[in-house]
C-alpha positions in Angstrom: -8.8 -14.1 -9.2 -8.8 -16.6 -6.4 -7.7 -20.0 -7.5 -10.5 -22.2 -8.7 -13.0 -19.3 -9.2 -15.0 -19.5 -12.4 -18.0 -17.8 -13.8 -21.1 -19.9 -13.6 -22.5 -20.3 -17.0 -26.1 -21.0 -17.9 -26.5 -22.0 -21.5 -29.8 -20.5 -22.3 -31.7 -19.1 -25.3 -31.4 -15.4 -24.7 -33.0 -14.1 -27.8 -32.4 -10.4 -28.7 -34.7 -9.6 -31.5 -35.7 -6.3 -33.2 -39.1 -7.8 -34.1 -40.2 -7.7 -30.4 -41.7 -4.4 -29.3 -39.6 -2.5 -26.7 -41.1 -3.0 -23.2 -42.3 0.1 -21.5 -39.7 1.7 -19.1 -37.2 -1.0 -19.9 -39.0 -3.8 -18.0 -38.2 -7.3 -19.0 -40.6 -9.2 -21.2 -42.5 -11.6 -18.9 -43.6 -14.0 -21.7 -40.8 -16.5 -21.4 -39.6 -17.0 -17.8 -37.2 -19.9 -17.1 -36.2 -21.6 -13.9 -33.2 -23.9 -13.5 -32.1 -25.9 -10.4 -28.3 -26.4 -10.3 -26.9 -29.6 -8.6 -25.1 -29.1 -5.3 -21.4 -29.6 -5.3 -19.9 -31.7 -2.4 -16.2 -30.9 -2.8 -14.0 -28.6 -0.7 -12.8 -25.4 -2.3 -11.3 -22.1 -1.2 -13.1 -18.8 -0.8 -11.8 -15.4 0.6 -12.0 -15.1 4.4 -12.8 -18.7 5.2 -11.3 -22.1 5.7 -7.7 -23.0 6.3 -5.0 -20.4 6.9 -1.4 -21.0 6.0 1.1 -19.4 8.3 4.4 -17.6 7.4 6.6 -18.1 10.4 9.7 -16.6 8.8 8.6 -13.9 6.4 12.0 -12.1 6.6 14.2 -15.2 6.0 16.9 -14.7 3.4 15.8 -17.8 1.6 12.5 -17.0 -0.1 11.5 -20.6 -0.4 11.5 -20.9 3.4 9.1 -18.0 4.0 6.4 -20.4 4.8 5.8 -24.1 4.9 2.8 -26.5 5.0 0.7 -24.5 2.6 -2.5 -25.9 1.2 -4.4 -25.1 -2.0 -7.5 -24.7 0.0 -6.1 -21.6 1.9 -7.1 -18.3 0.3 -4.9 -16.5 2.8 -1.3 -16.6 4.1 -1.1 -15.1 7.6 1.8 -13.9 9.6 2.4 -12.2 13.0 6.2 -12.4 12.4 6.9 -9.0 10.9 8.5 -6.9 13.6 8.5 -3.1 13.5 12.3 -3.2 13.9 12.7 -5.4 10.8 10.5 -3.2 8.8 12.0 0.1 10.2 15.7 -0.5 10.7 16.7 3.1 10.9 14.8 6.3 11.6 12.9 7.2 8.3 14.1 4.1 6.5 11.7 1.2 5.8 12.0 -2.4 4.5 8.5 -2.9 3.2 10.1 -5.1 0.5 9.9 -7.9 3.1 6.1 -7.6 2.8 6.4 -7.6 -1.0 8.4 -10.8 -0.9 5.7 -12.6 1.1 3.1 -11.3 -1.3 5.0 -12.5 -4.4 5.5 -15.9 -2.7 1.8 -16.2 -1.9 0.9 -15.3 -5.5 2.4 -18.7 -6.6 -0.8 -20.2 -5.3 -3.1 -17.3 -6.1 -3.3 -16.4 -2.4 -3.5 -13.1 -0.6 -1.6 -12.1 2.5 -2.9 -11.1 6.0 -0.2 -9.4 8.1 0.4 -8.2 11.6 3.3 -6.1 12.9 4.5 -6.7 16.5 6.7 -4.7 18.9 7.1 -7.3 21.7 7.5 -11.0 21.4 9.4 -12.7 24.3 11.1 -16.0 23.6 9.6 -16.3 20.1 11.5 -13.6 18.3 15.0 -12.5 19.2 15.4 -9.1 20.9 17.2 -8.2 17.7 14.2 -9.2 15.5 15.0 -11.5 12.6 17.4 -9.1 10.9 19.1 -7.7 14.0 17.1 -4.4 14.0 14.9 -5.2 16.9 11.3 -6.0 17.7 10.7 -2.4 18.7 13.2 -0.7 16.4 16.7 -0.8 17.8 17.4 2.7 16.6 14.6 4.0 18.9 16.1 2.1 21.8 19.6 3.5 21.1 18.4 7.0 20.8 17.4 6.9 24.4 20.5 6.4 26.6 20.5 4.8 30.1 18.5 5.0 32.3 15.6 6.3 30.1 15.6 3.3 27.8 14.9 1.1 30.9 12.6 3.4 32.8 11.1 6.1 30.6 10.6 4.5 27.2 10.4 0.9 28.3 10.5 -1.7 31.0 13.1 -4.5 31.4 11.1 -7.5 32.6 13.1 -10.2 34.2 10.2 -12.7 33.7 6.8 -12.8 32.0 4.0 -15.2 32.7 6.7 -17.5 34.2 8.8 -17.5 31.0 12.5 -17.8 31.8 15.2 -15.7 30.0 16.9 -17.4 27.1 19.6 -16.5 24.6 16.7 -15.2 22.5 15.4 -12.8 25.1 18.5 -12.0 27.2 19.3 -9.7 29.0 15.5 -9.1 29.6 12.1 -9.0 28.1 12.2 -5.4 27.0 8.8 -3.8 26.3 8.1 -0.3 25.2 6.1 2.2 27.3 3.3 2.6 24.8 2.1 5.8 26.2 5.5 7.5 25.9 5.2 10.5 23.5 8.3 9.5 21.6 7.0 5.9 21.1 3.6 7.2 19.8 5.4 9.6 17.4 7.5 6.7 16.0 4.3 4.5 15.8 2.5 7.3 13.9 5.4 7.9 11.5 5.7 4.2 10.8 2.0 3.8 9.9 2.0 6.9 7.8 4.9 5.4 5.8 3.0 2.1 5.5 -0.1 4.0 4.3 1.9 5.8 1.6 3.2 2.4 0.4 -0.2 0.9 0.5 -1.7 3.7 -1.6 1.1 3.8 -4.2 3.3 0.9 -5.4 5.7 3.5 -6.8 6.7 4.3 -3.2 8.5 1.0 -3.2 11.2 2.5 -5.4 11.6 -0.4 -7.8 9.8 -1.7 -10.8 6.9 -4.1 -10.7 6.3 -3.7 -7.0 3.0 -5.5 -6.1 -0.1 -3.5 -5.6 -1.1 -4.0 -2.0 -4.7 -3.1 -2.6 -5.1 -6.3 -4.7 -2.7 -8.4 -2.6 -3.5 -7.8 1.1 -6.5 -9.6 2.4 -6.4 -7.8 5.8 -4.4 -6.5 8.7 -4.3 -7.5 12.4 -3.8 -4.8 15.0 -0.6 -6.2 16.7 1.6 -3.4 18.0 0.5 -3.8 21.7 1.4 -6.5 24.1 3.3 -9.8 24.0 3.1 -11.5 20.6 0.7 -8.7 19.5 -2.1 -10.3 21.6 -3.2 -7.3 23.5 -2.0 -8.4 26.9 1.0 -7.0 28.8 2.4 -6.8 32.3 3.4 -3.2 31.7 1.7 -0.8 34.2 0.2 2.2 32.5 0.1 5.6 34.3 -3.4 6.2 35.7 -5.8 7.4 33.0 -3.5 6.7 30.0 -4.3 3.1 28.9 -7.6 3.5 27.0 -6.5 6.6 25.2 -3.1 5.2 24.2 -4.4 1.9 22.9 -7.3 3.5 21.0 -4.8 5.9 19.4 -2.6 2.9 18.3 -5.6 1.2 16.8 -6.5 4.3 14.9 -3.0 4.7 13.5 -3.3 1.2 12.1 -6.8 1.4 10.8 -6.2 4.7 9.1 -3.3 3.2 7.2 -5.9 1.2 5.2 -8.6 3.9 4.8 -8.6 3.5 1.0 -8.8 -0.4 1.1 -11.5 -2.2 -0.8 -14.6 -3.0 1.2 -13.6 -6.7 1.4 -10.5 -5.8 3.4 -10.7 -7.3 6.9 -9.1 -6.0 10.2 -8.7 -8.3 13.1 -7.4 -8.2 16.7 -5.9 -11.0 18.8 -8.2 -11.2 21.9 -7.3 -12.8 25.2 -9.8 -11.4 27.7 -10.2 -13.5 30.8 -7.6 -12.0 33.2 -9.3 -8.7 33.6 -12.6 -9.0 35.4 -14.2 -8.9 31.9 -17.9 -8.7 31.6 -19.8 -8.8 28.3 -21.9 -5.9 29.3 -19.2 -3.5 30.5 -15.6 -4.1 29.4 -13.2 -2.0 31.4 -9.6 -1.0 30.9 -6.8 -2.0 33.2 -5.1 -5.1 34.6 -3.1 -7.4 32.4 -5.4 -7.4 29.4 -7.5 -4.6 28.0 -10.9 -5.9 26.7 -12.1 -2.3 26.4 -9.6 -1.7 23.6 -10.5 -5.0 22.0 -14.2 -4.1 22.1 -13.2 -0.7 20.6 -11.5 -2.5 17.7 -14.4 -4.9 17.2 -16.8 -1.9 17.1 -14.8 -0.6 14.2 -15.2 -3.9 12.3 -12.2 -5.9 13.5 -12.6 -9.7 13.6 -11.3 -11.7 16.5 -8.2 -14.0 16.4 -8.4 -16.3 19.3 -5.6 -18.8 20.2 -5.7 -22.0 22.2 -8.2 -23.7 20.0 -8.0 -27.5 20.6 -7.0 -27.2 24.3 -9.7 -28.9 26.4 -11.7 -29.9 23.4 -11.9 -33.7 23.8 -14.7 -35.5 25.6 -12.8 -36.1 28.8 -11.9 -32.5 29.2 -14.5 -30.5 27.2 -16.6 -29.7 30.3 -13.7 -28.9 32.6 -12.7 -25.3 33.3 -10.3 -24.2 30.5 -7.5 -22.2 31.9 -6.7 -20.8 28.5 -10.1 -20.0 27.1 -12.6 -19.3 29.8 -16.4 -19.5 29.5 -16.7 -15.7 29.6 -14.2 -15.4 26.7 -16.3 -17.9 24.7 -19.5 -15.9 25.4 -17.9 -12.7 24.3 -16.8 -14.5 21.1 -20.3 -15.9 20.5 -21.7 -12.4 20.8 -19.1 -10.9 18.5 -19.4 -13.4 15.6 -22.8 -12.1 14.9 -21.1 -9.2 13.2 -17.4 -9.9 12.8 -15.5 -13.1 11.8 -13.5 -15.4 14.1 -10.2 -16.9 13.2 -9.0 -19.7 15.5 -5.4 -20.7 16.1 -4.2 -24.0 17.5 -3.5 -24.2 21.2 -0.3 -26.2 20.8 2.5 -25.0 23.1 5.2 -26.8 21.2 3.8 -27.0 17.7 3.0 -30.7 17.9 -0.3 -32.6 18.1 -2.4 -33.9 19.9 -2.8 -31.0 22.3 -1.1 -31.3 25.7 -1.2 -29.0 28.7 2.3 -28.5 30.1 0.8 -26.9 33.2 -1.1 -30.1 33.9 1.5 -32.7 33.6 1.3 -32.7 29.8 -2.1 -34.4 29.9 -3.6 -34.8 26.4 -6.6 -32.4 26.2 -7.6 -32.6 22.6 -6.8 -33.8 19.1 -6.9 -32.1 15.7 -10.4 -33.5 15.1 -11.8 -32.3 18.4 -10.0 -28.9 17.9 -11.7 -28.5 14.5 -15.1 -29.3 16.0 -14.5 -26.8 18.8 -13.7 -24.2 16.2 -16.9 -25.0 14.3 -19.0 -24.8 17.5 -17.6 -21.3 17.9 -18.6 -20.4 14.3 -15.1 -20.1 13.0 -14.5 -18.6 9.6 -10.9 -19.6 9.5 -8.5 -21.9 11.4 -4.7 -22.2 11.3 -2.0 -23.1 11.1 -2.4 -25.7 8.4 -0.4 -28.9 9.0 0.1 -31.8 6.6 -1.5 -34.4 8.9 -4.9 -32.9 8.0 -4.6 -34.4 4.5 -4.6 -38.0 5.7 -6.4 -38.0 9.1 -10.1 -38.9 8.8 -13.1 -37.4 10.6 -14.7 -40.1 12.7 -18.3 -40.0 11.4 -18.0 -38.9 7.7 -14.7 -40.4 6.7 -13.7 -37.2 5.1 -10.2 -35.9 5.5 -9.9 -33.3 8.3 -8.7 -30.9 5.6 -11.9 -31.2 3.7 -14.2 -31.6 6.7 -13.3 -28.2 8.1 -13.1 -26.4 4.7 -16.6 -27.5 3.7 -18.2 -26.3 7.0 -16.3 -23.2 8.0 -17.3 -19.6 7.3 -19.8 -19.6 4.4 -20.7 -21.9 1.6 -23.3 -20.8 -1.0 -25.5 -23.1 -3.1 -27.8 -21.6 -5.7 -30.9 -23.8 -5.4 -33.0 -22.1 -8.1 -32.2 -19.5 -10.7 -35.0 -17.6 -12.5 -34.5 -15.4 -15.6 -36.3 -14.5 -18.8 -35.2 -16.5 -21.9 -36.3 -13.8 -24.3 -35.6 -10.1 -23.8 -35.1 -7.1 -26.1 -31.9 -5.2 -26.6 -31.9 -2.1 -24.4 -34.3 -3.5 -21.9 -33.8 -4.8 -18.4 -33.2 -8.4 -17.4 -33.8 -9.6 -13.8 -32.0 -12.6 -12.3 -33.6 -14.1 -9.2 -31.7 -16.7 -7.2 -32.8 -18.8 -4.2 -29.7 -19.5 -2.0 -28.7 -21.8 0.8 -25.8 -20.8 3.0 -24.3 -23.9 4.6 -21.3 -22.6 6.6 -21.3 -22.3 10.4 -20.6 -18.5 10.2 -21.6 -16.1 7.5 -20.3 -13.8 4.8 -19.2 -10.6 6.6 -18.2 -8.4 3.7 -20.3 -7.0 0.8 -20.0 -8.6 -2.6 -22.0 -8.2 -5.8 -23.7 -10.2 -8.5 -22.4 -9.6 -12.1 -23.9 -11.1 -15.3 -22.4 -11.5 -18.7 -23.4 -12.5 -22.2 -21.3 -15.0 -24.2 -21.6 -16.2 -27.7 -19.7 -19.3 -29.0 -17.6 -19.3 -25.9 -16.5 -15.7 -26.3 -17.4 -12.8 -24.1 -19.7 -10.3 -25.7 -20.5 -7.9 -22.9 -21.2 -7.6 -19.2 -24.6 -6.4 -18.3 -25.0 -2.9 -16.9 -25.8 -2.3 -13.2 -25.5 0.8 -11.1 -22.5 0.1 -8.8 -23.5 2.9 -6.4 -26.8 1.3 -5.7 -25.8 -2.3 -6.2 -27.3 -3.8 -3.0 -29.2 -6.8 -4.4 -26.7 -9.5 -3.2 -27.2 -8.9 0.5 -25.7 -12.1 2.0 -23.5 -10.1 4.4 -26.8 -9.1 6.1 -28.0 -12.6 6.6 -28.0 -14.1 10.2 -25.2 -16.2 11.5 -25.1 -19.9 10.6 -26.8 -22.0 7.9 -29.7 -20.4 6.0 -32.2 -21.6 3.4 -34.6 -20.0 1.0 -32.8 -16.6 0.8 -33.7 -14.9 -2.4 -31.7 -12.2 -4.2 -33.1 -10.2 -7.1 -30.7 -8.3 -9.4 -31.9 -6.3 -12.4 -29.4 -5.6 -15.2 -29.7 -3.6 -18.4 -28.9 -5.2 -21.7 -26.9 -2.8 -23.9 -28.9 -1.6 -26.9 -25.8 -2.4 -29.0 -26.3 -6.2 -28.5 -27.4 -7.7 -31.8 -30.3 -10.1 -32.1 -29.5 -13.7 -31.6 -29.0 -16.5 -29.0 -26.5 -16.0 -26.2 -25.1 -17.8 -23.2 -25.9 -16.0 -19.8 -23.2 -16.3 -17.1 -23.0 -14.9 -13.6 -20.5 -14.5 -10.9 -20.2 -13.1 -7.3 -17.6 -10.3 -7.7 -15.6 -8.0 -5.5 -15.4 -4.1 -5.6 -13.2 -4.3 -8.7 -15.8 -6.5 -10.5 -13.5 -9.6 -10.4 -15.1 -13.0 -9.8 -14.3 -13.6 -6.1 -16.6 -16.2 -4.5 -16.8 -19.9 -5.5 -20.2 -21.5 -5.3 -21.1 -25.0 -4.3 -22.9 -25.9 -7.6 -21.6 -28.3 -10.2 -20.4 -27.6 -13.6 -17.4 -25.4 -12.9 -14.0 -26.0 -14.4 -11.5 -26.2 -11.5 -8.8 -25.5 -10.4 -7.8 -23.5 -13.5 -9.2 -20.0 -12.9 -8.7 -19.0 -16.5 -11.4 -21.4 -17.7 -15.1 -20.5 -17.4 -17.4 -23.1 -16.0 -20.2 -24.4 -18.2 -23.5 -25.4 -16.6 -25.6 -26.6 -19.5 -29.4 -26.2 -19.3 
């Protein structure tokens, strides 16, 4: 369960009596309908796929306690782009997926899931040797190709990139693979086949109690192309190869998780402006490749967009933003109708407020204006979390910036009215109708379900039967973007005929594919943050 998730309990008189005649065709008895109106909760809490994201900047560090810092209980996800293919594939046919397991186990300490990306090129951020000495692109692949092919056939040795100068981290050059090279694509395919095998079967790990990735990974970001996995690169592709190559690489990565639960989310880091991009006709070529980004988005990938906070304050908000152009924003505003957006701070040096080093280090935004910029763009998530957010106050509400964003990002459900029958017969149907408000700036993008349970004297008696194959009643993922009111859902359950006559407590929860309570609702009466307790909303 996600931390702080509890079943919502309605203490009602559900009377199952054999003295009532059985309704025809299992329909519920209409004689005793009940409506309740839960009170709205004003606190901040976590939910999957929304709110603050904690970053793991060193997931392969020897000291597990240093894997990530600045975590928050409000983050449902720990995110990293700092797995390199070389660290995870140190020798041909050998894999170190235990690094991913370590991050998963660390995140479990706070009931969090992990969202990972794997990169092959990262100038000046990750050593050419990766974190473990085995490369960003695997060193063994580099060494298997002697001079001059390793510099000219399978890769390019850049002497500069976007004005970055060589350092001890990147020396002797910014080496980047030729993604279209058949040997590289074969290695890429082999890697993701191995990753798929590990995803599908924890026994592949080769040691006891390896975590099940299907219950531990929240998603995967396509990251094996371009600097920092951001889908931009100065490498010049041979004519006619770029679109096919990059779509093949996306397919390798997506096919790895073909058996993932429906709540699993893909994403892609999108920087679009340097390529004559138009929202109507993205084309391949140039430094960036928006056509491939559009391909990933068409397959359900959300967008990770960096430089949030740059040019967000009042003095700079209406100036041209060299890092996040208007056409990029328009593309994003179109895309968030169907896929989620995760923002990342636009801090060049990891400090705040935001400064532009290419404009004399002028201050262009603050954490507060950056948060509001993210909300204007309908952000579901924002990272990386920093401790200052706990103490800094939003200027109009007085809320901490931590709470301010968490309560407005993504989605937030309030059950305004709940209708149900207070008397039914065993073996008959029971319909629960709920009028919802959705208060977040974005929406719920994945399908979840409504489950109902019967309790007696605080002990679970049974869950109520519903056909999972046709379980489409909770349809919040189809609602439009942004805040919504008066959205009704109607779910019909079957009360098992084995349930004895008596009075019961009816509880309900929004659950995932596995039937586990997954989404916290903004209605009072829940016991938090202990996820082992069930909330009691007394009617």
